[in-house]
Every structure is written in C-alpha cells, then in structure tokens.
N, C-alpha and C positions, 0 to 999 in steps of 0.2 A: 504494499499500499504506500502511495506517495505521501510523504510528510508535507503538510501544508506549509506555505511560506509564513514566517513570522509577520505580524502586522505592526506597522510603524505609524504612530500617531504624531502628526506635526501640528503644533498648537500655536496659533496667533495670539500673542499675549498683549495686545493693545486694542482698545475700543474707542479711542479718542477720534474726533473728526480729523480727516485729511491724514490718517495714519499711514506710515510706510510699511507696517508689518506684513500686510498680505503680499507685497511684492517679493521679498525674499522667501516667504513661506511658499508661494506658488512655484518660484524658481527651484527651490530645494525639493518640492514634491516632484517636479519633472526630472530632476537629477536622480531621485530615489527610484522613479519608475524606470529610467535609463539603466540604473544599476541592476535591477531585476531581482534583488534578493528579498524584497519586502512587498507585501500588499500595503498600500499607503491610504491613510485616512487623514484628510486635511481638515482640522477642527478650528473654527473661528469663534472665539469667545464672544464676539459681538452678537452672535446668534442666540445667546442664552442670557437670561436675566437671573444672575446668582445673587441671592440675598447677601448683604454684607454681614448680617447677623447669622452666626452659625447655629446649628441645631444643638440641643442639650445632650444629655447622656442616656436618654430613653432609646434603646435599640429598636423599639417597636413604633417609634414616631414616624409618621409619613414624611417623606422628603418633598420639598417643593418640586413642582413638575419639571422645571428646567434643570434642577440639580440631578434628578433621577435620570433625565434624558442624557445629559452629559456623562453621568456616571456609567451608563450602559455603554457609551462609545469608548470611554477610557478602559473599562474592564476588559474589552476585547484586545487591547494593545499589548504587544510584547516588548516594545521599546517606544521611547518618546524623544522628540526634538522640540524644545520650547523656543519660540522666536520672541525675543525679548527686547523691548526698547530700554533705554536708561533714563529714569526719571530721578533727578536729585541724587545721583550716584548709586541708585538701586533700581529694582524692577517695579513694575506697575502694580497698583492696588488690585486690579482685576485678576492679574495673574496670582497674586498672593491668595485672593479669595478662592479662586479655582483650585489651587493647591490645597488649602485648608479644609474645603468641603469633603475631601476624600482621603482615604488612608490606604486600604487594601488594594485600590486601583493603581497606586504608585509602587507598592511594595514589591521588592525583588524584580524590578525591571531596570534596564539600562537607560540612561537619560544623557542626551547631549543638548547643545545650545547653539542658537544663532543669535548673536547680539548685534545691534547697530546703534551708531551715535556719531559724535563728532570726532575729534582727534584720537580719542582712546577707543572708538568702536564699540562703546558700551560695555567694556570689560568688567566694570564694577557690578554691573547687574549680574553677570555670570558668577562673579566671586561670592555675591550674596546668596545666590541660588544654590551654589555648591555647599553651603553651610546648612541648608534646609533639608535636603533629601536623605541624608543618612538617617534621620529620624524615622523614616517609614518602615524598614530600611530600603533604600534604592541605591543603585550604583551610578554615580556620575562619571562618565568615561573621560579619558584624558583629552581626546580630540574635540575641538568645537570650531565654530566659525565666527569671526569678528569682522564687522563691516565698518571701518572708519570712514568718516565723511561719506556716508552711504549714498548721498544724492549724486556723487560723481561715479558711482559704480554701476548704476542701472540707467538705461535710456528712458524716454518718455513712454515707451510701450512695455516697460517693466522687464526688459531684456538685459542681461549682463553686458556691460561694455567689453569685458574681457571674459568670455565664456570658458575658455580653456583654463585661464588662470584660476578662476572661482571653482572650477571642477576639481581641482587638486585637493582642497580642503574638504570639499563635499564628499568625495570618494573616501577620504581618510576617515571621516565621521561614519559614513555608512558601513565601511569595512569593520570598524571596531564595534558598532552596534550589532552587526549581524554575527559577530563572534560571540557576543554575550547573550543575545536574545534567545536562541534555542536552548542554550545551557540553562539559563535561569527559568525558562518555561518548563523544562523538564524537572528542575529542582522544585519549583512551585508545586508541581503536581505530585512529586514522589518523595520529597525530602523536607520534613517539617523543620522550620526554622526555629532555633533555640529561643525561648522566651517570648515568642510572638503572642500577643494578647488580644488579636483580633482576627477575623476571618479574611482570607485573601479573596479578592475579586477576580473572576475569570469567566470568560465565555458568556458575557452579557449578564452576569450575576453581580450585583453590587456588594460591597464589603459591608460589615457590620462592626460595632464596637464590642460584640460578644467575643469571648475567648475562642480561638480556632479549635475546631474539633478534629485535629490531626494528630 
C-alpha cells in the first residue's frame, strides 16, 4: 500500500489591510507543489474570526465555530510553515491567538518560518516564535526563509524577482520538513510522548485538555 504524502500547512499570519503575507505564502505553496513531497494546504487566518479571549478548562465546552473549523484543518497537518510579519520586533497578535487556541494540533510536528520586514527581514519574529513551540512540544527546524526589504523581492504580480535565488532556501526548508514529518507522524501514532497531559490531534480530530489515553 502506498504511504500517503505528509500534509504541509502554510499559514498566513497577518490579517491587516494591504498585508504582504499572501504573496510569499502563495509563492512558497507553489514551491512546495513543485517539490512534490507534500500535499499542501494554504491557510489564511483572515478567513477565521478567532476570539481573543481563550476558552477555559472545561474539556466539554463547545468551541467557537471558526476555532473548530481551523482546528480541523490544523489537525490534518504533519508539518507547518508560518508566514509571519514583524510588528514591534515580534509577530502578530492574530498569529499568537491562533497558536494559543490549540495544543495537540501543534504537538510533535516540525515547524519552519517565512518572515518578512525591512533590513532585518523580520528575524525577531522568528526568534520569538522559536521560544513558543517547545511548550507543545513541537520541533522548530533549523532552516527558515527571511525576506529583508521584501518589497524589492517580488514584482507587482507577486512573482519573485529572482526565482532561482529564492528557490534555494525554499528547497532547504522543504527538505528538512519532509525529513521530520513522516518520522513524527509515525511517532505520534505509535510512541507515547513522556509526560504528555493532553490528547494529540490527528486526522480531523481536535485535541483536548484531557490526559492522553496512550
């Protein structure tokens, strides 16, 4: 039986007007399709109304509709790439909210980043995100993509000015994610993680705050 490709979720982490995020996200989705190692799901947080106030500790409480819908998509992913702007030397509030609504959806998956900004390319947003994901626990991989002075790197049609140049870091990210993704998928299914106090999300099933029954 043929093993299905791992699923890569690419998440646009900005919802502000005139945002740039969809441009590198669409470009990277095309690169991922060209790479052929993943099934690709491009997720735009602007399509979801995520409450800033998080749920309490009742595992039976009904999730807000958009939280549940987003959770179903995230639970299917075997790897993530977060496309992040830099706001005041960090990442956006909507991306933080999207992260904090979920737990088992992120757990034991590899994660990389595409940041964009001015002279630094948004590197401080990645620096802060790397400090968050070990809590789940998730694996933030070594390779990432930084887009300094991003307005110079893509034309008015959203195409890279230097396609071959940008393909180099894109392939490095995808190669590293596809090394981790199948291994962690197998581990999630067959190897209980020590001390995990919540259920993992998988195959369209949301996580809960109840202890894992593994």
